[in-house]
C-alpha positions in Angstrom: 16.8 -10.3 -24.1 18.0 -7.7 -21.6 15.7 -6.6 -18.7 15.7 -3.1 -20.2 14.6 -4.4 -23.6 11.9 -6.6 -21.9 10.5 -3.7 -19.9 8.7 -1.6 -22.5 5.4 0.3 -22.2 2.8 -1.0 -24.6 0.5 2.0 -24.2 3.2 4.7 -24.5 3.3 7.0 -27.6 6.5 5.1 -28.5 6.0 1.4 -27.7 9.7 0.8 -28.2 10.6 3.3 -25.4 12.4 1.8 -22.4 10.8 1.7 -19.0 11.8 4.4 -16.5 12.8 3.5 -13.0 10.8 5.6 -10.5 11.9 4.3 -7.0 15.4 3.5 -5.9 14.6 1.8 -2.6 11.7 -0.5 -3.5 8.0 0.0 -3.8 4.8 -1.9 -4.3 1.0 -1.1 -4.7 1.7 2.3 -6.4 -1.2 4.7 -6.9 -1.2 8.0 -8.8 -2.9 10.9 -7.0 -4.6 14.0 -8.2 -1.9 16.0 -6.3 0.8 15.0 -8.8 2.3 12.4 -6.5 2.9 8.7 -6.7 2.0 7.0 -3.4 3.2 3.5 -2.6 4.0 1.0 0.1 7.1 -1.1 0.6 7.3 -4.8 1.2 7.5 -5.8 4.9 7.6 -2.2 6.1 4.9 -0.1 7.7 4.1 3.3 6.1 3.1 5.0 2.9 5.6 6.9 0.7 5.3 9.6 -1.9 7.3 10.7 -4.9 6.4 13.8 -7.0 5.7 12.5 -10.6 7.1 15.6 -12.2 10.5 14.9 -10.7 10.3 11.1 -10.9 13.8 9.6 -10.4 15.3 12.9 -9.3 13.3 13.9 -6.1 13.8 12.0 -2.8 10.9 9.9 -1.6 8.9 11.2 1.3 7.4 9.0 4.0 3.9 10.5 4.5 2.5 8.0 6.9 4.0 5.7 9.6 0.9 3.5 9.5 -0.6 1.5 6.7 1.9 -0.4 4.6 1.5 -3.4 2.2 -2.1 -4.3 1.8 -3.1 -1.9 4.6 -3.8 1.4 2.8 -6.0 2.8 0.0 -5.7 6.1 -1.9 -9.0 8.0 -2.2 -9.7 11.2 -4.2 -8.9 13.4 -1.2 -6.4 11.4 0.8 -5.2 8.1 2.1 -7.1 5.6 4.2 -4.9 3.4 6.4 -5.2 0.7 9.0 -3.6 1.7 12.2 -2.7 -1.1 14.7 0.4 0.4 16.2 1.3 -0.8 19.7 -0.2 1.2 22.5 -3.3 2.4 20.5 -6.5 0.7 19.8 -6.9 -0.4 16.2 -8.6 2.1 13.8 -9.0 3.3 10.3 -7.4 6.7 9.8 -7.6 9.2 7.0 -4.6 11.3 5.9 -5.9 14.4 4.1 -3.6 15.3 1.2 -4.5 19.0 1.4 -4.0 19.6 5.1 -1.4 16.7 5.5 -3.1 15.7 8.8 -4.4 12.3 9.9 -7.7 11.8 11.7 -9.5 8.7 13.0 -12.4 7.6 10.7 -13.5 4.6 12.6 -12.3 2.8 15.8 -12.2 -0.9 15.6 -12.6 -3.5 18.3 -9.5 -3.7 20.5 -9.1 -7.5 20.1 -8.9 -7.3 16.3 -5.6 -8.2 14.6 -5.0 -7.9 10.9 -3.4 -10.0 8.2 0.2 -8.9 8.1 0.5 -8.4 4.3 -1.4 -8.3 1.1 -5.1 -7.5 0.8 -6.0 -6.8 4.3 -7.9 -3.6 3.5 -10.0 -1.9 0.8 -12.2 1.2 0.7 -15.0 1.9 -1.8 -14.4 4.7 -4.4 -16.9 7.0 -2.7 -15.3 6.3 0.8 -18.6 5.2 2.3 -17.5 1.6 3.2 -14.4 -0.4 3.9 -13.5 -4.1 4.0 -11.0 -5.2 6.6 -9.5 -8.7 6.7 -9.4 -9.7 10.4 -7.1 -12.4 11.5 -8.8 -14.7 14.0 -7.1 -18.1 13.9 -3.8 -19.0 12.5 -3.5 -22.8 12.3 -2.3 -25.5 10.1 -2.6 -29.3 9.7 0.2 -31.9 9.6 -0.3 -34.6 7.0 1.4 -37.9 6.7 2.3 -38.8 3.1 2.8 -42.5 2.8 4.9 -44.1 0.1 7.0 -41.0 -0.3 10.1 -42.8 -1.5 
């Protein structure tokens, strides 16, 4: 079976319709917004990107934030919440307003905090009243001797 044949939408009006490629340069954690855009992150890259859904596949992607990235952003009803831990600034949660296209600080975080690099470091409640941040404190591992290996 070809990849095109395997990638079908089961909830489409025509379940035999082929999938439509949206991004050309990668994308993960996609979220559709009320402004008609598809917002997403990219693996191992800071930032949040946007594609207009009406022009999917035809319009160029737009990088709307330099902060956030994989596991470090959440789309709310009015904008994007993102973890900001860029060098030279204290860590913070910032909010990017979709209407004004401006970012503002929502909450400063302790300067000694560092965050999990990727996947699941950040979540915001649907009403925007609370956030969960995964703080990285200790990175360690154990060495184990496996006897009778061969």
